[in-house]
C-alpha positions as CSV (number, residue, x, y, z in Angstrom):
1,X,0.0,0.1,0.0
2,X,1.4,3.5,-1.0
3,X,1.7,6.5,1.3
4,X,-0.4,9.4,0.5
5,X,1.2,12.7,0.2
6,X,-0.7,14.0,3.3
7,X,-3.0,12.2,5.8
8,X,-4.5,15.7,6.6
9,X,-6.6,18.1,4.1
10,X,-4.7,21.3,4.6
11,X,-3.9,20.7,0.9
12,X,-6.8,22.2,-0.8
13,X,-6.1,20.2,-3.9
14,X,-6.9,16.9,-2.5
15,X,-10.2,18.1,-0.8
16,X,-11.1,20.5,-3.7
17,X,-10.7,18.5,-6.6
18,X,-13.4,15.8,-6.3
19,X,-16.0,18.8,-5.5
20,X,-14.5,20.9,-8.5
21,X,-15.1,17.8,-10.6
22,X,-18.6,17.1,-9.5
23,X,-19.4,20.9,-10.4
24,X,-17.9,20.6,-13.9
25,X,-20.1,17.5,-14.3
26,X,-23.2,19.3,-13.5
27,X,-22.2,22.1,-15.8
28,X,-21.7,20.0,-18.8
29,X,-23.9,17.1,-18.2
30,X,-26.1,16.7,-21.5
31,X,-24.3,19.6,-23.5
32,X,-22.3,19.2,-26.6
33,X,-18.8,20.0,-25.7
34,X,-16.4,22.2,-27.8
35,X,-12.6,21.2,-28.0
36,X,-11.5,23.5,-25.3
37,X,-14.0,22.3,-22.8
38,X,-13.0,18.5,-23.6
39,X,-9.4,19.3,-22.9
40,X,-10.6,21.0,-19.7
41,X,-12.8,17.9,-18.7
42,X,-9.9,15.6,-19.7
43,X,-7.6,17.5,-17.3
44,X,-9.9,17.1,-14.3
45,X,-10.7,13.6,-15.1
46,X,-7.1,12.7,-14.7
47,X,-6.8,14.9,-11.5
48,X,-9.9,13.2,-10.0
49,X,-8.6,9.7,-10.6
50,X,-5.3,10.7,-8.9
51,X,-7.0,12.3,-5.8
52,X,-9.6,9.4,-5.7
53,X,-6.7,6.9,-5.5
54,X,-5.2,9.4,-2.8
55,X,-8.4,9.3,-0.6
56,X,-8.5,5.5,-0.8
57,X,-5.1,5.4,0.4
58,X,-6.1,7.6,3.3
59,X,-8.7,5.1,4.2
60,X,-6.6,2.1,3.6
61,X,-3.9,3.5,6.2
62,X,-6.6,4.1,8.7
63,X,-7.9,0.5,8.0
64,X,-4.2,-1.3,8.1
65,X,-2.9,-4.0,6.3
66,X,-3.9,-6.0,4.7
67,X,-7.3,-4.8,4.8
68,X,-6.0,-1.6,3.4
69,X,-4.9,-3.0,0.4
70,X,-8.3,-4.6,-0.3
71,X,-9.9,-1.2,0.1
72,X,-7.4,0.3,-2.5
73,X,-8.1,-2.5,-4.8
74,X,-11.8,-1.9,-4.7
75,X,-11.5,1.9,-5.2
76,X,-9.4,1.1,-8.3
77,X,-11.7,-1.3,-9.6
78,X,-14.8,0.8,-9.3
79,X,-12.8,3.6,-11.3
80,X,-11.8,1.2,-14.0
81,X,-15.2,-0.5,-14.3
82,X,-16.9,3.0,-14.3
83,X,-14.7,4.1,-17.3
84,X,-15.4,1.0,-19.1
85,X,-19.0,1.0,-18.7
86,X,-19.3,4.6,-19.5
87,X,-17.5,4.2,-22.8
88,X,-19.5,0.9,-23.6
89,X,-22.7,2.3,-23.0
90,X,-22.1,4.6,-26.0
91,X,-22.1,1.6,-28.2
92,X,-20.1,1.7,-31.4
93,X,-17.8,-0.8,-33.2
94,X,-15.8,-2.7,-31.0
95,X,-17.2,-1.3,-27.7
96,X,-18.1,-4.9,-26.6
97,X,-14.7,-5.9,-26.4
98,X,-13.4,-2.9,-24.6
99,X,-13.8,-4.6,-21.1
100,X,-11.4,-7.5,-22.2
101,X,-9.1,-5.0,-23.9
102,X,-8.8,-3.0,-20.5
103,X,-8.1,-6.3,-18.4
104,X,-5.7,-7.6,-20.9
105,X,-3.9,-4.0,-20.6
106,X,-4.0,-3.8,-16.9
107,X,-2.6,-7.5,-16.6
108,X,0.2,-6.6,-18.8
109,X,0.9,-3.0,-17.5
110,X,0.8,-4.4,-13.8
111,X,2.8,-7.6,-14.6
112,X,5.6,-6.4,-16.8
113,X,5.7,-2.5,-16.5
114,X,5.2,-1.7,-12.8
115,X,6.7,-4.8,-11.2
116,X,9.8,-4.5,-13.7
117,X,10.2,-0.8,-12.9
118,X,9.9,-1.5,-9.2
119,X,12.6,-4.0,-9.5
120,X,14.7,-1.7,-11.6
121,X,14.4,1.2,-9.5
122,X,14.9,-0.8,-6.3
123,X,18.2,-2.4,-7.6
124,X,19.6,0.9,-8.8
125,X,18.6,2.6,-5.5
126,X,19.8,-0.2,-3.1
127,X,21.7,-2.8,-5.0
128,X,19.6,-5.8,-4.3
129,X,15.7,-5.9,-3.4
130,X,14.2,-8.5,-1.3
131,X,10.5,-9.2,-1.2
132,X,7.9,-11.3,0.3
133,X,8.2,-14.4,-2.0
134,X,4.9,-16.2,-0.3
135,X,2.6,-13.2,-0.7
136,X,4.0,-12.3,-4.3
137,X,3.8,-15.8,-5.6
138,X,0.0,-16.2,-4.2
139,X,-0.9,-12.9,-6.0
140,X,0.7,-14.0,-9.1
141,X,-0.8,-17.2,-9.2
142,X,-4.3,-15.7,-8.8
143,X,-3.7,-13.0,-11.3
144,X,-2.3,-15.9,-13.9
145,X,-5.5,-18.2,-13.2
146,X,-7.9,-15.4,-13.5
147,X,-6.3,-14.0,-16.7
148,X,-6.1,-17.6,-18.3
149,X,-9.8,-18.3,-17.5
150,X,-11.1,-15.0,-18.8
151,X,-8.8,-14.0,-21.7
152,X,-7.3,-17.3,-22.8
153,X,-10.3,-19.8,-22.6
154,X,-12.6,-17.9,-24.7
155,X,-10.5,-18.4,-27.9
156,X,-10.5,-21.8,-27.6
157,X,-14.2,-22.5,-26.9
158,X,-16.3,-23.6,-30.0
159,X,-19.9,-23.4,-28.3
160,X,-20.4,-19.7,-29.6
161,X,-18.6,-17.9,-32.3
162,X,-15.7,-15.7,-32.0
163,X,-13.6,-15.4,-28.7
164,X,-16.6,-15.5,-26.5
165,X,-18.4,-17.6,-23.9
166,X,-21.5,-19.1,-24.0
167,X,-24.4,-18.3,-21.5
168,X,-23.5,-21.4,-19.2
169,X,-19.9,-20.9,-19.8
170,X,-20.0,-17.4,-18.7
171,X,-21.9,-18.4,-15.7
172,X,-19.3,-20.9,-14.9
173,X,-16.5,-18.5,-15.4
174,X,-18.0,-16.0,-13.1
175,X,-18.5,-18.3,-10.5
176,X,-14.8,-20.0,-10.7
177,X,-13.6,-16.2,-10.6
178,X,-15.8,-15.4,-7.5
179,X,-14.6,-18.4,-5.4
180,X,-10.9,-17.9,-6.6
181,X,-10.7,-14.3,-5.5
182,X,-12.9,-15.3,-2.7
183,X,-10.1,-17.9,-1.6
184,X,-7.4,-15.3,-2.2
185,X,-8.9,-12.8,0.0
186,X,-9.3,-15.2,2.7
187,X,-5.7,-16.3,2.6
188,X,-4.5,-12.4,2.4
189,X,-6.6,-11.6,5.5
190,X,-7.1,-14.6,7.5
191,X,-5.1,-17.9,6.9
192,X,-1.7,-16.6,5.9
193,X,-2.2,-13.0,6.7
194,X,1.6,-12.7,7.6
195,X,2.6,-13.5,3.9
196,X,1.1,-9.8,2.9
197,X,2.4,-7.9,5.8
198,X,5.5,-5.7,5.8
199,X,8.4,-7.5,8.0
200,X,8.5,-6.3,11.7
201,X,11.9,-4.9,11.0
202,X,11.1,-2.5,8.1
203,X,7.5,-1.5,9.3
204,X,8.6,2.0,10.6
205,X,9.9,2.8,7.3
206,X,7.6,1.5,5.2
207,X,4.4,2.8,7.1
208,X,3.2,6.2,8.3
209,X,1.1,6.7,11.3
210,X,-2.5,6.1,10.6
211,X,-4.6,8.9,10.0
212,X,-7.3,10.0,12.6
213,X,-10.9,8.8,12.1
214,X,-12.1,12.1,11.2
215,X,-9.6,12.5,8.6
216,X,-10.3,8.9,7.3
217,X,-14.2,9.5,7.3
218,X,-13.5,12.8,5.3
219,X,-11.5,11.0,2.9
220,X,-13.9,8.2,2.4
221,X,-16.7,10.9,1.6
222,X,-14.4,12.6,-1.0
223,X,-13.7,9.3,-2.5
224,X,-17.3,8.6,-3.2
225,X,-17.6,12.3,-4.5
226,X,-14.7,11.6,-6.8
227,X,-15.9,8.4,-7.9
228,X,-19.3,9.8,-9.0
229,X,-17.5,12.5,-11.1
230,X,-15.0,10.1,-12.4
231,X,-17.9,8.1,-13.9
232,X,-19.7,11.1,-14.9
233,X,-17.0,12.9,-16.9
234,X,-15.9,9.8,-18.6
235,X,-19.4,9.6,-20.0
236,X,-19.5,13.1,-20.8
237,X,-16.0,12.5,-22.8
238,X,-17.1,9.6,-24.7
239,X,-18.4,11.2,-27.8
240,X,-15.0,13.2,-28.1
241,X,-13.0,9.8,-27.7
242,X,-15.1,8.1,-30.3
243,X,-14.5,11.0,-32.6
244,X,-10.8,10.9,-31.9
245,X,-10.5,7.2,-32.5
246,X,-12.3,7.5,-35.5
247,X,-10.0,10.3,-36.9
248,X,-6.8,9.1,-35.9
249,X,-7.8,5.4,-37.3
250,X,-6.5,3.3,-34.3
251,X,-7.8,0.0,-33.1
252,X,-10.4,0.2,-30.3
253,X,-8.0,-1.7,-28.0
254,X,-5.9,1.5,-27.8
255,X,-8.7,2.9,-25.6
256,X,-8.5,-0.1,-23.1
257,X,-4.7,0.8,-22.9
258,X,-5.4,4.2,-22.0
259,X,-8.1,3.2,-19.3
260,X,-5.8,0.8,-17.7
261,X,-2.9,3.2,-17.8
262,X,-4.9,6.0,-16.3
263,X,-6.4,3.9,-13.6
264,X,-2.8,2.4,-12.8
265,X,-0.9,5.5,-12.9
266,X,-1.1,6.9,-9.5
267,X,-0.4,3.5,-7.8
268,X,2.3,2.8,-10.2
269,X,4.0,6.0,-9.8
270,X,4.0,5.6,-6.0
271,X,5.3,2.0,-6.1
272,X,8.2,3.0,-8.2
273,X,9.0,5.9,-6.3
274,X,8.9,3.6,-3.0
275,X,9.8,0.2,-4.3
276,X,10.7,-0.6,-0.6
277,X,7.0,-0.8,0.5
278,X,4.8,-3.8,1.0
279,X,7.2,-6.3,2.0
280,X,9.6,-5.3,-0.8
281,X,12.8,-4.0,0.8
282,X,16.5,-3.3,0.2
283,X,18.7,-6.2,1.4
C-alpha cells in the first residue's frame, strides 16, 4: 500500500478536486462540448482519478494492512469499471470488447511494467531488493489463473462464434472467478495474513502513522464524490473519444490501454517511487 502525500486535508487540492470535478460534471452534463472544454474535462478527469486513489490510500492507512490493500483495490476497480461502462454504453464498433481489452492491458502493465520498474528502481537505489516471496507468489498465481480463465479460454471454446463464452460458460467462469478471488482474500486476510504484511524490522520505514478517524471519514466521503465525478466525466467525454478514435484510425483496443494506464498511474508512480513498500525492501 502506498503512502499518500498527506493524511490531512490542509492541501486544498486533495479536498477541492472532487468537488470541482462534480461541479464541472453538473455544468456540462447533457451538452455538446467544444474542443477547449473537452481538454478541460480530460485534465479534471485525470486529476480526479489521482485524488480518488489518494483518498483511498488514506482510508486504507486507517484500516491497516492487509485490509487496506483491499480497500485500495476496490476503489481502483470501481474507477476502472466505471470508465469501461461509460464508454461501452455509448455503443459503436468494438465497444463490446472494451472490457476485455482493458483487463488485458491492466494485466500487462502491472505484471510487466510496474513490477519491472519497481525491480529496476529498487536495484538501482539499493543494489539488491528482497520481497515477500509467499505473498507475491500467491498474488501472481491468482492473477495468472483469472487471466487464463477470462482471456485465454474464450479463444479455444467452440460453443459460440468468436472469442466469446456461451451463457453457461460465462456463468461458470463468473462463479469460478468469484470463488478463486474469495479464496485469495481469505488467504490474504485470515489464513496466511503474515505473507502480505511488511516485515516488522521494516515496518517503521514502510508505514506512516495512521490518520485520525475524522480524516479517514472525510477521505471516504471525498472518495465517493470523486468516484461519481469520474464516471460522469468519462461518460461526458465518450463522444469526443469516439471521434478521436475515428479520426486517428486506431484500433479500439487503444482505449483499453488508455483506461488501464490512467487507473494504474497513481499506484504505479507511488510503487516505483517507493519500491521498499509492502514487503519489498533493500537487502
